[in-house]
N, C-alpha and C positions, 0 to 999 in steps of 0.2 A: 404895359410892359415898358421897362426902362430902355433908353436908347442903347446903353451899354450891353444889356442882355440881348437886344435885337441885333446888335452888331456881332456879338459872339455867335448867335445861332445862324445868322446869315453867312458869315465867313466859314463856320464849321461845315454847313451844308455844301457850300460852293467848293471848299477844299476837298471834301470827301468825294464829290462827283468828279472833280477834276483829277484827283488821284486815281480814281477807278477807270475813267474813260480817256483822260488826257486832254479834254477840252471842256468848254461851257462854264468856266469859272466866272468870267465877266458877265455872261448872260444870266447866270443864277444870282449873282451878287448885286448887279447894277440897280435893279428896280428898288430893292430895299434900301441900299445905301443912298440913292438919290432922294429918297423920302426923308432921310434923317440927317443928311449932310449937304452943304452947298454944292452945286454942280462941279466946280473945278476940284474941290477937295474929294468928292465922291469918285470922280473919274480917276484922279491921281491915285487914290487908295486902291481902287479896283486894279489899275494897271500894275502898281508895285506888287500887290499880293498875287496877281495872276502871273507876273514874271517870276516871282519866287516859286510858285506852284509848278510852272513849266520847267524851270531850271532844276528843281529838286527831282521831278519825275524823270527828266532826261538823264541826270546823273545816276539815279537809282536803277533805271532800266539797263543802262550800259549797252545800248544798241545804237550804232551809228546809222543814219539814214543813207540811202544811195546818194553819193555826192552829186552826180550829174542831175538827179531829180531835184534835190533840195536847192541847188544853186539856180537851176532853171526856174524854179518857182519864186525864190526870194527876190531876185533882181527885179522882175516885172512887178512883184507885189509892192516893193518899195516905191516904184514909180506910180503904181495905181492908187496908193493911199492918198497922196495929196490931190490927185485928180478927183477922187471921190469926195474929198472935202470941198473942192472947188464946185463940183456939180451940185452940192447942197443948195447953192444959190439959185439954181435953175430947175431942179427936180422937186417933186413933192415927196418928202421922206416917207410919209405914211403910205403912199402908193407903192414906193419901192419896197417897203417892209412887207406889205401884203403880198407883193409878187414873190419876194424871197420866201416868205412863209408858205405860200402855195407850192412853190417849187420843192421845198424841203419835205413837205407832206407827201407830194406825189412821188418824189424820188425814193423816200423811205418805203412807200407802199410797193413800188416797182421792184426795188432791189430785194425786198423781203420775199417777193414772189419768185425770185430767181434761185438757182441752186447755190449752195454755199461756196462752191468752187468757181463760180462765174468770174470772169475777168474780161475787161475790155481789150479789144485787139488793136486799138489805135493809141495805146499808151506810148508816149515818146517825149523827148525834151520839149518839142513844140507844144504838145497838148499840156504838159506840165506847166510850161511858161504861161499858156493861156489861162489855166486855172489859177496860177499865182497872181496874174494881173487882175483878173476879175475879183479874186479874193481880196486883193488890196483895195480895189475900188469900193467893194461892198463894206470893207472895214472903215473906209473914210466916210461913207454915206450913213451906214447903220450900225457900225461897231461889230460887224459879223465877219471879220477877216478869216476866222478859222473854220467857218461852217462848210464852205465849198471844198477846201482842201481835205477836210475830214471825210466828206461824202465821196470825193474822188479816190481817196486812199482805200476805201472799202472795196472798190472794183478793180484795183490794180494788181491783185493777186499776191499781195504781201501778207505775211503773218502779222498778228496784232502788235507785236513789239516794233516791227519795222513801220507799220502804219503810224503808230504813235510817234516814232522817231521823226517821221516826215512831217506830219501836220503840227506836232509840238514845236519842232525847230522853226518851222515857218511862222507859227503864231508868236513864238518868243521874240523873234527878230522884228516882226511887225509891231508888237506891243512896245518893245524898247523904242522903236521909231516913233510910235504914237506918243509915248511919254516925253521924248525929246521935243516933238512938235508942241505938245501942250506946255512944257516948261518954257519954251521960247516965246509963246504968245500970251501965256497967263502965268504970272509968278505963283509958285506953289505956296499955299497958306501955311503959316507956322503951326496951326492946329493939326496939320497932317502928321507931324512927328509924334504927337500924343496918340493919335489913332493907330499909327504903325507900331508903337510900343505894345499896344494891346493886340493888334491884328496879327503880326508876324508869328508869334508863338502858336496862335490858334491855327493859322494856315499850315504851319509846319507839321503839327500833330495830325490835323485832319487829312492832309495830303498823304502822309505816311500811312494812315489808316486805309485810305482809298487804294494806295498801291498794294497794301497787304491783301485786300480783297481781289484786286486785279490778278495777283499771283495765283489765286485759287480758282480762277474760271478758265474754261477752255475757249478755243477759237470761235465755236458756234455761239456760245453764250455771249462772248464779247461782241460779236457781230449783231446779235439781237439787241443788246443793251444800247449800242451806239445808234442803231437804226431807230429804236424807240425814243432815244433822247433827241435825235435829229427831228423826229416827227413832233415831239413835245415842243421843241424850240420853234418849229414852224408854226404850230398852232398858237403858241403864245405870242410870237412876233406878229402874225397876221391878226390875231384876235385883239391885241392891244391897239393896233393901228387902224383897224377897220372902222371903229366908231367915228373917227375924225373925217372919214370919206363919205359918211352917210349924210343926207340932207337933214 
């Protein structure tokens, strides 16, 4: 399979899933792109395409997140991201990824066993800020900034559009922040422009297709899809990291 076709298929799948659920673009696309592009180019390509995906979804859904909630999450998240990058020097990334993966699997199983209208009683700006900070740290360590806010949004008692507005706004800001940090420390390669000329139209079409599917599903099905995707992300994250911890 040619690299161009692989690029098209990878971005189409990531865009469709992102349009449907509002997250996981980077997680779906990163593995393939890192295998066919240099690390800096692949990371920059994922970030730019994911930023486009998040921006398009937010504009199309036309739902504003609760201002107090999203501000409480974003500020600590911006602080947590460079802390996560710094901790990479002292922590074993594989161990962190296995822990995150195990948490996502367990979380998905527990929430799936609860009633569809379950909501936490301790949701507040303080708990939102804690989720944002940890999400930022996990983004710096393992590129998983959106996983925890997405999981948290499922149990806050919001409808699917509000859930997406919260975690997509958070993810969008954190990814712009990550792209700025990347550009400051690693000059972006000229070849990135050629990839973007191919990638952006593909992302645009696939995200719109995913949003069209989202408009046709009810709240219960959306909850099931998000929980299933969180569990798959957990399994993939832990499964890929586990071999490096084995003797």
